[in-house]
C-alpha positions in Angstrom: 28.7 -19.5 19.6 25.1 -18.8 20.7 26.1 -15.3 21.9 27.7 -14.5 18.5 24.5 -15.6 16.7 22.4 -13.3 19.0 24.8 -10.4 18.3 24.7 -11.0 14.5 20.9 -11.0 14.7 20.8 -7.8 16.7 23.1 -6.2 14.1 20.9 -7.3 11.2 17.8 -6.0 13.0 19.4 -2.6 13.8 20.6 -2.3 10.2 17.0 -3.1 9.0 15.7 -0.4 11.4 17.9 2.2 9.8 16.9 1.3 6.2 14.7 3.6 4.2 11.0 2.5 4.3 10.0 0.2 1.5 7.1 1.1 -0.7 4.3 -1.3 -1.5 1.3 -1.2 -3.8 -1.9 -2.7 -2.3 -4.3 -3.3 -5.2 -8.0 -3.1 -4.7 -10.5 -4.8 -7.0 -13.6 -2.5 -7.1 -15.8 -5.5 -8.0 -14.9 -7.1 -4.6 -14.3 -4.0 -2.4 -15.9 -0.6 -3.0 -12.6 1.1 -1.9 -13.4 4.5 -3.5 -16.6 4.7 -1.3 -14.4 3.7 1.7 -11.8 6.4 0.8 -14.6 9.0 0.6 -15.7 8.1 4.1 -14.3 11.0 6.3 -14.3 8.8 9.4 -12.0 6.2 7.8 -8.6 7.5 8.6 -7.0 4.1 8.3 -8.0 0.7 6.9 -6.8 -2.8 6.7 -5.3 -4.2 3.5 -4.8 -7.8 2.5 -1.3 -9.1 2.4 -0.9 -12.1 0.0 2.8 -11.8 -0.8 5.9 -10.3 0.9 4.6 -10.7 4.4 8.1 -11.3 5.6 9.3 -8.0 4.0 6.4 -5.6 4.7 6.9 -3.8 8.1 5.7 -1.0 10.2 6.8 2.4 8.8 6.8 1.3 5.2 4.7 3.2 2.7 1.5 1.9 1.1 0.1 3.0 -2.2 -3.5 2.1 -2.7 -4.0 1.1 -6.3 -7.4 0.7 -8.0 -7.5 -2.2 -10.5 -9.6 -2.4 -13.6 -11.0 0.8 -15.2 -9.4 4.1 -14.2 -6.6 2.2 -12.5 -3.9 4.0 -10.6 -2.9 5.4 -7.2 -5.8 6.7 -5.1 -4.3 7.0 -1.7 -0.9 7.0 0.1 -0.3 6.1 3.7 2.0 4.6 6.3 1.8 1.0 7.3 1.2 1.1 11.1 0.9 -2.6 11.8 3.0 -5.7 10.9 1.2 -8.2 8.8 -1.0 -10.4 11.0 -4.2 -12.3 11.0 -7.1 -9.9 11.5 -10.5 -8.9 10.3 -11.2 -5.7 8.4 -12.0 -2.6 10.4 -15.6 -2.4 11.5 -16.0 0.9 9.7 -15.0 -0.7 6.4 -16.9 -4.0 6.5 -19.9 -2.4 4.7 -17.7 -1.8 1.6 -17.2 -5.4 0.7 -19.4 -6.1 -2.4 -20.0 -9.7 -1.4 -21.4 -10.6 2.1 -19.2 -13.7 2.0 -16.1 -11.5 2.0 -17.1 -9.6 5.1 -15.7 -10.5 8.5 -13.1 -12.9 7.3 -9.9 -13.2 9.2 -6.9 -12.9 6.8 -3.4 -11.7 6.8 -3.5 -7.9 6.7 -1.8 -4.7 7.6 -3.3 -1.4 8.8 -2.5 1.6 6.6 -3.0 5.2 8.0 -4.0 7.4 5.1 -2.0 10.6 4.6 -3.4 11.5 1.2 -6.6 10.5 -0.4 -7.1 11.4 -4.1 -10.3 11.8 -6.1 -11.4 10.3 -9.4 -10.2 13.5 -11.0 -6.8 13.8 -9.1 -5.8 10.2 -8.9 -2.4 9.3 -10.4 -3.7 7.1 -13.2 -1.9 4.2 -14.9 -2.2 6.1 -18.2 -0.4 9.1 -16.7 2.2 7.1 -14.8 3.1 4.9 -17.9 4.2 8.1 -19.7 6.8 9.0 -17.1 10.3 7.8 -17.8 11.4 5.4 -15.1 7.9 4.1 -14.3 7.1 2.2 -17.5 8.4 -1.1 -16.1 6.7 -1.0 -12.7 5.7 -4.5 -11.6 2.0 -3.6 -11.5 2.2 -2.8 -15.2 4.0 -6.0 -16.1 2.0 -8.4 -13.9 -1.3 -6.8 -12.8 -2.7 -10.0 -11.2 -2.3 -9.9 -7.4 -2.7 -7.8 -4.3 0.8 -6.7 -3.3 3.6 -5.3 -5.5 7.0 -3.9 -4.7 7.8 -0.4 -5.7 11.6 0.2 -6.3 13.3 3.1 -4.6 13.9 4.8 -7.9 10.2 4.5 -8.8 9.2 5.9 -5.4 11.5 8.8 -5.9 9.7 9.7 -9.2 6.2 9.2 -7.7 7.0 11.1 -4.5 8.4 14.0 -6.6 5.2 13.9 -8.7 3.1 14.0 -5.5 5.1 17.0 -4.3 4.7 18.9 -7.5 1.0 18.1 -8.0 -0.3 18.2 -4.4 2.5 19.8 -2.4 2.5 16.5 -0.5 5.3 14.7 1.3 4.7 11.6 3.4 5.6 11.8 7.1 
């Protein structure tokens, strides 16, 4: 009986390993974290991002979309998640971007995202632009913008990745 359970778990794990990567939005509140300044930092090739939901679903190899909240909201960076969610502090290079000193150096559940594309204020995929595209109007981030982590469906990702390819000749590796 025990061997059968181990075999079933191995089968589930190997099946999960073959699945397409999932796509997640990591929302940044610019009043708390000056993420745009961080993105403009040439030395910051990867950064830690808070995980407040879906910690049991986010995994290494998944795709992270960095979303700016508030004004001019939208997608400002795309990258690969290169660590499983775990308790850690922010990267030393990004500590200075926390608006409040009390937010700095806190251990929290986070992932590390390796940036593959950083967009500017002019080139960002804004909420206004994305809402006009059929198939994206009902994204979770539009229906419930409070929070840090949001799922992106495979059909939404297909539309976004096609847009990234057309606009920037970009495909995530």
